[in-house]
C-alpha positions as semicolon CSV with decimal commas, in nm:
position;residue;x (nm);y (nm);z (nm)
1;M;8,197;-16,347;-6,100
2;A;8,027;-16,558;-5,829
3;A;8,031;-16,938;-5,861
4;D;7,717;-17,102;-5,992
5;T;7,545;-17,264;-5,691
6;T;7,212;-17,337;-5,852
7;P;7,048;-17,675;-5,777
8;T;7,116;-17,789;-6,135
9;S;7,491;-17,717;-6,105
10;T;7,516;-17,893;-5,768
11;S;7,332;-18,197;-5,901
12;T;7,565;-18,218;-6,202
13;R;7,875;-18,213;-5,982
14;R;7,728;-18,481;-5,759
15;R;7,662;-18,708;-6,057
16;V;8,019;-18,655;-6,178
17;V;8,159;-18,751;-5,837
18;I;7,938;-19,060;-5,811
19;A;8,030;-19,167;-6,164
20;S;8,401;-19,124;-6,085
21;V;8,371;-19,334;-5,768
22;L;8,178;-19,607;-5,950
23;L;8,438;-19,609;-6,228
24;A;8,723;-19,641;-5,978
25;V;8,547;-19,926;-5,794
26;T;8,478;-20,104;-6,124
27;L;8,839;-20,074;-6,237
28;A;8,967;-20,189;-5,898
29;S;8,730;-20,488;-5,900
30;A;8,831;-20,579;-6,255
31;G;9,197;-20,556;-6,157
32;G;9,135;-20,774;-5,852
33;V;8,959;-21,039;-6,061
34;A;9,244;-21,034;-6,312
35;L;9,501;-21,083;-6,034
36;W;9,293;-21,361;-5,881
37;R;9,275;-21,538;-6,216
38;R;9,652;-21,504;-6,268
39;A;9,711;-21,666;-5,928
40;W;9,530;-21,980;-6,048
41;M;9,683;-21,998;-6,395
42;A;9,964;-22,238;-6,480
43;P;10,300;-22,068;-6,542
44;A;10,346;-21,975;-6,907
45;W;10,628;-22,230;-6,939
46;W;10,436;-22,517;-6,773
47;A;10,386;-22,830;-6,983
48;D;10,147;-23,108;-6,887
49;A;10,275;-23,464;-6,901
50;A;10,329;-23,594;-7,252
51;A;10,065;-23,832;-7,383
52;D;10,338;-24,074;-7,492
53;H;10,498;-24,170;-7,160
54;R;10,741;-24,402;-7,338
55;Q;10,915;-24,107;-7,502
56;T;10,964;-23,940;-7,162
57;T;11,101;-24,263;-7,018
58;V;11,349;-24,305;-7,304
59;L;11,476;-23,948;-7,252
60;A;11,512;-24,005;-6,877
61;D;11,709;-24,325;-6,948
62;R;11,943;-24,133;-7,175
63;V;11,994;-23,865;-6,911
64;E;12,085;-24,120;-6,644
65;Y;12,320;-24,307;-6,879
66;R;12,497;-23,991;-6,990
67;L;12,541;-23,861;-6,636
68;A;12,686;-24,192;-6,525
69;E;12,912;-24,211;-6,831
70;E;13,050;-23,859;-6,786
71;A;13,100;-23,901;-6,413
72;H;13,295;-24,227;-6,449
73;K;13,522;-24,124;-6,736
74;I;13,893;-24,149;-6,670
75;R;14,038;-23,802;-6,718
76;P;14,401;-23,688;-6,698
77;G;14,527;-23,497;-6,397
78;D;14,309;-23,236;-6,233
79;D;14,143;-23,118;-6,555
80;S;13,791;-22,988;-6,516
81;W;13,513;-23,091;-6,750
82;R;13,173;-22,955;-6,843
83;L;12,831;-23,110;-6,862
84;R;12,532;-22,948;-7,035
85;I;12,184;-23,051;-6,920
86;T;11,864;-22,921;-7,077
87;E;11,541;-22,849;-6,893
88;D;11,364;-23,109;-7,112
89;Q;11,606;-23,373;-6,984
90;V;11,556;-23,270;-6,620
91;N;11,178;-23,263;-6,655
92;A;11,176;-23,606;-6,819
93;W;11,373;-23,748;-6,525
94;L;11,148;-23,578;-6,270
95;S;10,838;-23,709;-6,443
96;S;10,944;-24,073;-6,477
97;R;11,209;-24,128;-6,209
98;L;11,160;-23,903;-5,904
99;P;10,894;-24,102;-5,710
100;A;11,075;-24,433;-5,760
101;W;11,410;-24,277;-5,664
102;L;11,263;-24,137;-5,341
103;A;11,104;-24,470;-5,253
104;H;11,428;-24,663;-5,318
105;S;11,688;-24,426;-5,172
106;R;11,491;-24,255;-4,895
107;D;11,202;-24,495;-4,825
108;L;10,983;-24,192;-4,885
109;Q;10,658;-24,187;-5,080
110;W;10,588;-23,889;-5,304
111;P;10,267;-23,729;-5,164
112;P;9,971;-23,804;-5,393
113;Q;9,841;-23,451;-5,331
114;L;10,137;-23,314;-5,523
115;G;10,193;-23,329;-5,896
116;T;10,528;-23,375;-6,063
117;P;10,768;-23,081;-6,019
118;Q;10,891;-22,904;-6,330
119;V;11,186;-22,674;-6,391
120;H;11,239;-22,387;-6,630
121;F;11,587;-22,245;-6,689
122;V;11,634;-21,877;-6,766
123;N;11,951;-21,671;-6,768
124;G;12,090;-21,686;-6,416
125;A;11,792;-21,849;-6,245
126;V;11,587;-22,166;-6,216
127;H;11,208;-22,165;-6,184
128;I;11,083;-22,470;-5,996
129;G;10,708;-22,524;-6,015
130;L;10,490;-22,774;-5,832
131;D;10,117;-22,822;-5,872
132;Y;9,885;-22,939;-5,595
133;Q;9,516;-22,974;-5,517
134;D;9,347;-22,690;-5,330
135;D;8,980;-22,761;-5,249
136;G;8,955;-22,981;-5,555
137;R;9,120;-22,730;-5,785
138;R;9,466;-22,745;-5,935
139;R;9,706;-22,475;-5,819
140;Y;10,070;-22,395;-5,891
141;L;10,344;-22,268;-5,662
142;V;10,671;-22,150;-5,818
143;A;11,004;-22,076;-5,651
144;T;11,276;-21,888;-5,838
145;L;11,624;-21,990;-5,731
146;Q;11,974;-21,871;-5,812
147;P;12,221;-22,157;-5,766
148;R;12,583;-22,063;-5,715
149;V;12,909;-22,205;-5,588
150;V;13,066;-21,980;-5,324
151;D;13,408;-22,064;-5,181
152;G;13,372;-22,418;-5,306
153;R;13,030;-22,474;-5,151
154;L;12,688;-22,485;-5,315
155;A;12,419;-22,233;-5,219
156;L;12,065;-22,191;-5,347
157;V;11,941;-21,833;-5,313
158;L;11,565;-21,783;-5,322
159;R;11,483;-21,489;-5,550
160;G;11,105;-21,503;-5,554
161;V;10,784;-21,697;-5,498
162;A;10,471;-21,695;-5,713
163;F;10,125;-21,850;-5,715
164;G;10,063;-21,938;-6,076
165;R;10,155;-21,627;-6,272
166;L;10,119;-21,391;-5,977
167;S;10,437;-21,296;-5,792
168;I;10,402;-21,277;-5,415
169;P;10,560;-20,963;-5,265
170;G;10,785;-21,073;-4,982
171;G;10,742;-21,439;-5,076
172;S;10,984;-21,651;-4,878
173;V;11,070;-22,005;-4,776
174;R;10,808;-21,965;-4,503
175;T;10,548;-21,912;-4,777
176;L;10,655;-22,234;-4,946
177;I;10,656;-22,438;-4,626
178;E;10,322;-22,309;-4,497
179;T;10,158;-22,376;-4,833
180;Y;10,279;-22,734;-4,855
181;R;10,226;-22,808;-4,485
182;D;9,853;-22,783;-4,552
183;V;9,858;-23,045;-4,828
184;V;10,137;-23,296;-4,760
185;P;10,215;-23,527;-4,465
186;D;10,446;-23,396;-4,193
187;R;10,674;-23,696;-4,249
188;F;10,757;-23,567;-4,596
189;L;10,850;-23,215;-4,484
190;E;11,042;-23,348;-4,184
191;D;11,255;-23,590;-4,388
192;A;11,626;-23,518;-4,359
193;S;11,666;-23,465;-4,734
194;V;11,378;-23,217;-4,747
195;Q;11,511;-23,034;-4,443
196;R;11,850;-23,012;-4,611
197;I;11,689;-22,842;-4,910
198;I;11,506;-22,603;-4,679
199;D;11,835;-22,515;-4,509
200;L;11,986;-22,448;-4,850
201;L;11,697;-22,222;-4,950
202;I;11,716;-22,004;-4,644
203;D;12,092;-21,982;-4,698
204;E;12,165;-22,108;-4,348
205;Q;12,369;-22,391;-4,488
206;R;12,595;-22,441;-4,788
207;I;12,688;-22,791;-4,887
208;D;13,003;-22,951;-5,016
209;P;12,898;-23,031;-5,378
210;V;13,066;-23,370;-5,409
211;V;12,935;-23,703;-5,537
212;S;13,122;-24,024;-5,452
213;L;13,167;-24,286;-5,723
214;S;13,165;-24,662;-5,677
215;D;13,542;-24,685;-5,741
216;G;13,625;-24,439;-5,465
217;R;13,676;-24,136;-5,686
218;R;13,472;-23,824;-5,631
219;V;13,314;-23,571;-5,866
220;R;13,320;-23,214;-5,738
221;L;13,103;-22,932;-5,874
222;L;13,324;-22,628;-5,936
223;D;13,077;-22,391;-6,099
224;I;12,722;-22,377;-6,228
225;R;12,582;-22,153;-6,501
226;V;12,215;-22,129;-6,591
227;D;12,127;-22,020;-6,943
228;A;11,797;-22,013;-7,129
229;G;11,674;-22,373;-7,144
230;E;11,989;-22,534;-7,005
231;V;12,232;-22,551;-6,719
232;I;12,608;-22,600;-6,758
233;L;12,803;-22,770;-6,480
234;R;13,179;-22,743;-6,449
235;C;13,318;-23,037;-6,255
236;R;13,642;-23,205;-6,159
237;T;13,700;-23,575;-6,095
238;E;13,915;-23,630;-5,787
239;A;14,125;-23,939;-5,722
240;A;14,020;-24,187;-5,460
241;T;14,153;-24,115;-5,112
242;R;14,343;-24,388;-4,932
């Protein structure tokens, strides 16, 4: 039987095609808007600064005291010891101590364009988020890192980059640097400490994870494990060298 080629049949097919195209464009546009909105949203784990700053300060004080106490303990022989740190403790220290620490130890001012960094610990990885102002709007850039000790040296492996809640395919250290270069002074990015972190991220350099104590002893990081909401450090205190 011959196909129906009447004007009515042709018109119906044309309407179906046009409707299909319009539907596809609508869905694509809706998807694009949804992705755009996700790129501007705060990460699901992000928490704005607590209204009671005193509580954050008290927690940061406790963190500093405990770290100093554990590091300076006298331990027998070459026994290793463990230290558990929660993300709440780290975030409290970042919120109330980081700018002052940079100013005192590095003579470096935290850029006012940047907010306070926050961390989120998940199994095997650390999300580090930082908010900044983009044309008067608040935006969030997140790097996902896998810290590990390899052959006695510390490496930070970059596993992903995201704007807000939108992962960036192929996101890299270059993405991080180019984003922040537009909003922070060159002096900040060119500081030796910042450059050291950049070298760690691109895995061009692994550092000797050792902290020297005031009495000449040293604390060496032997292993690091990241679990949900906490990180566990395995360390060893080494005798002072003569």
